[in-house]
C-alpha positions in Angstrom: 5.3 41.4 -22.3 8.8 40.2 -21.4 7.6 39.2 -18.0 4.9 37.0 -19.7 7.4 35.2 -21.8 9.7 34.7 -18.8 6.8 33.1 -17.0 6.0 31.0 -20.0 9.6 29.8 -20.3 9.7 28.9 -16.6 6.4 27.0 -16.9 7.7 25.0 -19.9 11.0 24.3 -18.1 9.2 23.1 -15.0 6.8 20.9 -16.9 9.7 19.5 -18.9 11.6 18.6 -15.7 8.5 16.9 -14.3 8.0 15.0 -17.5 11.7 13.9 -17.6 11.5 12.7 -14.0 8.4 10.7 -14.7 10.0 9.0 -17.7 13.1 8.1 -15.6 10.9 6.8 -12.9 8.9 4.6 -15.3 12.1 3.2 -16.8 13.6 2.4 -13.4 10.4 0.8 -12.2 10.2 -1.4 -15.3 13.8 -2.4 -14.8 13.2 -3.2 -11.1 10.2 -5.4 -11.9 12.3 -7.4 -14.4 15.2 -7.8 -11.9 13.1 -8.7 -9.0 10.6 -11.1 -10.7 12.5 -14.3 -9.7 12.5 -13.2 -6.1 8.7 -12.6 -6.3 8.1 -16.1 -7.5 10.2 -17.5 -4.6 8.2 -15.5 -2.1 4.9 -16.7 -3.6 6.1 -20.3 -3.3 7.2 -19.8 0.3 3.8 -18.3 1.1 2.0 -21.2 -0.4 4.1 -23.7 1.4 3.4 -22.0 4.7 -0.3 -22.6 5.1 -2.0 -21.3 8.3 -3.8 -23.8 10.4 -7.5 -23.2 10.8 -8.6 -21.5 14.0 -10.1 -23.5 16.8 -13.7 -22.7 17.6 -14.4 -20.2 20.3 -14.9 -21.5 23.7 -17.7 -20.6 26.1 -15.4 -18.3 28.1 -14.7 -16.3 24.9 -18.4 -16.0 24.2 -19.0 -14.8 27.8 -16.2 -12.3 27.5 -17.6 -10.9 24.3 -21.1 -10.6 25.9 -19.5 -8.6 28.8 -17.7 -6.3 26.4 -20.9 -5.6 24.5 -22.8 -4.9 27.7 -20.1 -2.5 28.8 -20.2 -0.6 25.5 -24.0 -0.4 25.7 -23.8 0.8 29.3 -21.3 3.5 28.4 -23.5 4.8 25.6 -26.5 5.5 27.8 
């Protein structure tokens, strides 16, 4: 019976340690989100300012290259 209670104590101790770690992690993540919020806004503004230009339409050479690649894949599957 003593062995059972020793195992029970060890289980409670381990679960308590995990619970404490998770609480500390939640507090630290909340603190980090509050501290880093101004930087996140700056990064969003920078991303909006840096718009990507639309891609140029594919040329005939690109279409021919794609057709050759498709043909090569079909030939290798036979």
